[in-house]
N, C-alpha and C positions, 0 to 999 in steps of 0.2 A: 454617417452614423448608421450603426446597424439596427434592424428592427429589435423590439424588446424581447421577443421570445422566438427561438428558433427550434426546428426539429433537428435531431441528431442526424437523420437522413436528409440533406438538403435538396437532393434531386427527387422527383416523385417517382415512386416506385412503378414497375409495369403493372398493367391492369390485372394480370394474373397472379401477381405477387401477394395480393391481400393487403389489409391494413397493417401498417407498422405502429406500435404503441407510441404516443407522443412522449418526448423525452426533452426535459429542459436542458438546454446547452447554450454555450457560448461559441460565437465564431471567433477563433483565437488567432492572434498575429502578433509580431514584435515591433508594432508601430504604435507610438503613443498618439492617441487621438484627442485626448483631453487633458490628460496629466502632463506637466512638464517633465522632460526626460531628466534622469540623474545626471549629476555632474560629470565631466569627462573623467574624473578619478573615480567614479563609481558611487559617490556619495548621494544617497536617495533621501535625505532628510526633507527637502522641499517637495519632493514627489509624494512622500507619505503624508506630509502636511495638507497638500492639496487634495489627496484622496480622502483624508478625513473630512475636510471641508465640504467636498462634494458628496461624499456618502451621507453626511448629515446625521443628526440624532435619531436614535431609535431604529437604526438599520445595522443588522448583523451579518457577518460573513463568517462561515465556520470552514475552517481547513483542519481536518483531523480533530484533535482535541482542542485546538486552538479558537477562541471566540475573538474575532476582530471586528471592532466597532470604531466609531469616530474617536472615542477616548483613547483606545489602544493605539490608534495610528498617531494621534497627537503625542502621546507619550513617547513613542518611538521617534517621532520628528523632533522632540525636545532632548534627545539624547545628547549629552555634552559632546563637544566636538573632539575631546580627548579620548573618549570612550568609543571604540570601533562599533559601528552601527549593526554589522552582522552579528556580533556577539550579544549586543543588547536585544536583538530581535529574537534569538534563539533562546535566551534567558527569559525574556518577558513573555514570549508566546508558548514556550515549552516544547517546541517541535523544531527539527532541523530544517529551517525555512531557507529558501534561496531568495535573498532580498531582491535581486534584479527581476527574477521571474514572478515574484509576488507583485512587483510594480506593473509588469505587463498585464498580469491577470487582473489587478484592481482597475486598470485602465479600461479593460475590456467590459468588466462588470459595470462601471459607471457609464461608459460611452453607450452601452447597449441597454441601460437602465433595467437590468435584471433585478437589482436589489429592491426595485420598487414593485415587483410583481410576484414575490415569494421568496422562500428561504434560499439563499445561495450557499451551497454546501459543496466542498471538495472532500470526499471520503479519503481516508489514508491511501487506499488503493489507487484512487484517480490522481490524488495530489503528487504522490511519488511518480507516476507513470507520465505525467505532463510536465514534471520538472520544478513545480512550486515547492515541494519538499525534496530533499536530497534523496536520490535513488542509488542503489548498489552501483549502477553504471557511471555515477559521478565519482565514485571512489576507487573502484577495483578495476584493473585493466580488462577490457573486453575485446580489443581489436588489434591485430598485428600490422604494424607499420614499419617497413624497412627493418624486418627481423627483431622488432621489439613490441611488447604489448603496451598499449596506451589505453587511457580511459576515454569513453565515448559519452559525454554528459548528456542528460535529458535537458532539453531546452523547452520552455514554454513557447508554444506556437509552431512546433514541429507537426503536431496534430492539428488539423484545421478546425476541430470542434472539441470542446471540453464539457463534459457532462457535469452538471451542477446540481443534481437532485439530492435530496437528504438520503442518509444511509438507509439501507434496508433494516428493518426491525430484526431482532435476533430470533424471533418465533414465527414461523409460518404454519399454514395448514399443511401437514404432511401430504406429499405427493401420493396419490394411490398408484398401484401397479398399472401400467399402461399409459400413465400421463405423460405428456409431453415435457420436455426440459423447462426449468424454471426454478426459482428460489425455494419452492416447495420440497425439492429433493434435498435441501439441506437439512431438513428434519428427519431424513432416513439414514440409517447406519450411524448414529450420533456419536460424537465424541463425549468425554467427561465434560460435564458443564460448570464445575467449580475448580478453584486452584488446588484444593486438597484432593479432588477427585482426579485430577491430572497426575499428581504425584503417586497417589494410591494406585492408579492404573499402571504407571510405570514400574513401581515396585512388585506389583501383582504379576506382570508380565514376565519379569525377570528376577525372582526373589533372591538370587544369589549375587546380584549386582548391585553396587551402591550408586548407580547412576542418578536414580531419583534424589538421593541425598546430596549428592554433588550439585545438581541442577537447583534444588531447593536452597542450598546454601548461597549460591550466587544471587538468585532472586531476592532472597532476604536481605542480603547485604546491600544490594542496589537500593532496594526499597527504604532501608533504614536510613540511607544518605540522601534521601529526597528524590530519587528517580521515580518516574512514572513507569511502572512495569505491568505488563500484560502477558498471560500465558495463552497463546492462540491454539496450540494443539499438542497433544502427547501421543497417547496410543490412538491408532486410526485402524478402522476396518479397510481392508483392500478395496471393497466396493466404493467406499466414500472416496478414496485416492482417485479411483477410475473416474468417478462423477466430477471431481474437482478438475481433473486434466481435461475432460471432455468439455465442460463449461469454458474453461480458459481458452481452448484450441478453437472452439467454434466461435467464440466471442472475438477472436482475431481474423476471422473469415471475412473476405470483402467482396464476394460475389456469389450469385446463386450457384454457380458450377462448384466453387470452392466449398460451400456449405454442403451440397450434396455429396461431394467427394469425402469430406471429412466425417459426416454423419455415417456414411456407409463404412468407412474405416473404423469408426468407433464400434459400430455393431459387430464387425469381424473381429475386433480386438477382444472384446468380452466373451464372444463365442469360443475363441482360441483359448481363452484362459478360464472358461467356465465360471464366470462371475454371476450370471443369472440375474442381471439388473434390468428389470422390465420397464426401460425408459424408452420414449419415442424421442430421438435426437432431432428430428425435424418438426418444427412448429407447423400446425395446420394451416396458418395464415401466410406462409411463405418464408422466404430466405431472410428477409429484413427482420421479420418478427422472430425467426430463430436466432439471429445475431443478437437482438436486443434481450431476449429470454436468457441466452448464454451469458451475456454480460451481467445481467442482474443475478444470475445464478452464482457466476464466478465472484461477484461482489459479496454475495452472502457468505461464501466460503473464505473471503478476504484473500483470494489468490492473486499474488503479484507476478508469480512465475510458474510454470509447470511443464514437465516434459513427459513423453510417453514412458521413457526409462523410469522416471520417478514414480509414474502412475502404477507401474508393474512391481517395482522393487523397492519402494520407500522403506526406509528404516522405521517409520512410524508403525508399520504393521507388526513388527516384532517387538515393540517398546524400546527401541534403540535411538529414538529422536524426541526432541522437544522444541517448539516454536516459541521463542521469547522475544518480546518487543519491550525495550527500555530506552525512555527518552527522557529529556530534562536531567541528564546527568550533572552532578555538581561540577564546580571549578577543579576541585581536588577530590578524587575517588580513591578510597582505600580499600583493598580487597586482601582477605586472607584465604589462602587456597587450602584444600584438603591435605596436601603434602606438606604444610606448614609454612610455606613461603608467603611473605607479606609484601605488597607494593603499593605505594601511592602513586596514582597517575595524575600528572598535571594536564588539565583539560581546559586550561584558561585561555589558550591562544584563540584569536578570533576566528580563525578557520576551523576550529574543532566543531565537529557536528553535534556533539553532546548526546549522541545516538549510540547505543551498544554496538549494534550491527554495522555501523559505519564508522567505527574508530579502529583502524588497522592494528595499532600497537596493543591496544586493549584486547582485541580479539586475539591476536598472537599469544599474549601472556596467558589467557584464560585457556586457550587450547593446550598450552603446555602444563599448566599447574592444576587446572580443574579436569584435565583429561576430556575436554569437550572439543568437538571438531566442527568449525563453521562452514556452512555451505554459502560461500560468498555471493553467489548469483540469487539465492533464495533468501529474501530479506530477513525472516525471523529464525530460520532453521539451524538448529545445532544437533550434531550426532554424538552418540557416546563413542570416544576414541577407543574405549576398551572393548567394543563389540566386534 
């Protein structure tokens, strides 16, 4: 059994590296330590029942917007045998859960006793990256094998540690000029903060375009049929895109040398493009502190994927893109497009994600009839196909 509390950095940093902020994390693996493994056919009812019993009353695990406690696990375990468990899980929890990876995660939580030492939280960012929620890599082809593209699914346990900290608050003290990286930079170069503000900003950026109206129509129709919908971004300052990319890229660094190289590259990048963002990309406490500050900064921005090209040329900068997250889609979803076309989508099959960004047929139809273009790699991102 693992110790109750681990640090994300399991090896001690060098003496010159400085202290790294403590991070609550699990040691992740794909071995069942306490829970019974699912049946050979994948049925996990007994696994979930055991997890509920061992979790006990009053213990809560938060995965994105889903609250998972003993009662929720017992409800799932009591799913009638004729009802596919994965469909029941996605409907009851309201998120595109991967049931097998959820079981591995629950086993680690209980075996390491972290549920008894504080809140256990997987943010949407973390849950997708570690495979507990479906990720675009689980749905869209990402790798070429024998001349064809195949999906490369995210699996829980691929990463040796999983951060289980509560999400960062939406407001921070704004970082002053000259400050090191960290979530305070989220408060600089701000996006609109309300849904109406997002659509207003898009319409103002391009007054002759109906992009904002088309996106608003999609959002309102999804929500009217019971989906949970969030607008994560619309118009964005170029400086904010640069900061988002830098946070994501540095958070992915895994050595002191890589941190130094990437920090210097980010400094050169902004000088070349005259962005004048007065940020210190290297934390004074060393590379591990830099990596952790970058991770928290990326989480504040809710970055799942970012590229240098996107940081310099994002359609958000000209009001030509919007980030929409829509989960808990109904079994039957009816949409009427701006071009007059109407279609009802049957999303009742057990394998359906019930997630807008992860439903290829739905995405393809919206692209054609709402004239929106999905960036498949970037989970919430939609471009204006008319731009």
